[in-house]
C-alpha positions in Angstrom: -7.2 -16.1 -164.6 -8.4 -12.6 -164.8 -9.3 -10.5 -161.8 -11.3 -7.4 -161.2 -11.4 -5.6 -157.9 -14.3 -3.3 -157.1 -14.7 -1.1 -154.0 -18.1 -1.8 -152.5 -20.1 -0.1 -149.8 -18.2 -0.6 -146.5 -21.4 -1.2 -144.5 -22.4 -4.0 -146.9 -19.0 -5.7 -146.6 -19.1 -5.5 -142.8 -22.6 -6.9 -142.7 -21.7 -9.8 -144.9 -18.6 -10.5 -142.8 -20.6 -10.3 -139.6 -23.3 -12.7 -140.8 -20.7 -15.1 -142.1 -18.9 -15.1 -138.7 -22.1 -15.7 -136.9 -23.1 -18.5 -139.3 -19.7 -20.2 -138.9 -19.9 -20.0 -135.1 -23.4 -21.5 -135.1 -22.3 -24.3 -137.4 -19.4 -25.0 -135.1 -21.6 -25.2 -132.1 -24.0 -27.6 -133.8 -21.1 -29.8 -135.0 -19.6 -29.9 -131.5 -23.0 -30.8 -130.0 -23.4 -33.6 -132.5 -19.8 -34.9 -132.0 -20.0 -34.7 -128.2 -23.4 -36.4 -128.0 -23.8 -38.6 -131.1 -26.3 -41.0 -129.5 -28.2 -38.5 -127.3 -31.5 -38.2 -129.1 -32.9 -36.1 -126.1 -30.2 -33.5 -126.8 -30.7 -33.6 -130.6 -34.4 -33.3 -130.3 -34.1 -30.8 -127.4 -34.8 -27.1 -127.3 -31.1 -25.9 -127.3 -30.2 -27.9 -130.3 -33.3 -26.9 -132.2 -32.6 -23.2 -131.3 -29.1 -23.4 -132.8 -30.5 -25.3 -135.8 -33.1 -22.5 -136.5 -30.5 -19.8 -135.9 -28.2 -21.5 -138.4 -31.0 -21.7 -141.0 -31.9 -18.1 -140.5 -28.3 -17.0 -140.8 -27.8 -19.1 -143.9 -30.8 -17.4 -145.5 -29.6 -14.0 -144.5 -26.1 -14.6 -145.8 -27.5 -15.9 -149.1 -29.7 -12.8 -149.5 -26.9 -10.4 -148.7 -24.5 -12.2 -151.1 -27.1 -12.2 -153.9 -27.7 -8.5 -153.3 -24.0 -7.6 -153.4 -23.6 -9.8 -156.5 -26.5 -8.1 -158.3 -25.2 -4.6 -157.4 -21.5 -5.1 -158.1 -21.0 -7.8 -160.8 -20.5 -5.9 -164.1 -23.3 -6.6 -166.6 -20.7 -7.8 -169.1 -19.8 -10.8 -166.8 -23.4 -12.1 -166.7 -23.4 -15.6 -168.3 -19.7 -16.1 -167.7 -18.0 -18.2 -165.1 -16.6 -16.3 -162.1 -16.1 -16.5 -158.4 -16.0 -13.7 -156.0 -15.0 -12.9 -152.4 -14.5 -10.0 -150.0 -11.5 -10.5 -147.8 -12.2 -9.9 -144.1 -11.7 -6.3 -143.0 -11.9 -4.8 -146.5 -14.4 -3.5 -148.9 -12.6 -5.1 -151.9 -15.0 -7.1 -154.0 -12.6 -9.4 -155.8 -14.0 -11.1 -158.9 -12.0 -13.9 -160.5 -13.1 -14.7 -164.0 -12.9 -18.5 -164.5 -13.6 -18.7 -168.3 -11.3 -17.8 -171.1 -14.0 -16.1 -173.1 -13.5 -12.8 -174.9 -15.2 -10.2 -172.7 -15.3 -6.7 -174.1 -13.4 -4.3 -171.8 -11.7 -7.0 -169.8 -8.2 -8.2 -170.5 
């Protein structure tokens, strides 16, 4: 596997990390509510659960938009159409791209 590490804007990395943390927290709350009250339709249909559910959907959309923006800005053009994954380790602004395919890509060993 080939790997490329690109330094990205620190503010973008922090924002993505923050939204990811909030999304994970919200998903955990929803999961705990469901597990703690599996047969309580009043709770599931209630205001608190619906608020967390809306918050989760909003955070998921925000995360997806931020991730797409970072990908558009920092994935090298020569990787478009190739298989790759990427991540930004917490607390860093390292955009780590792991190339999944064995294709010849000019400029990448």
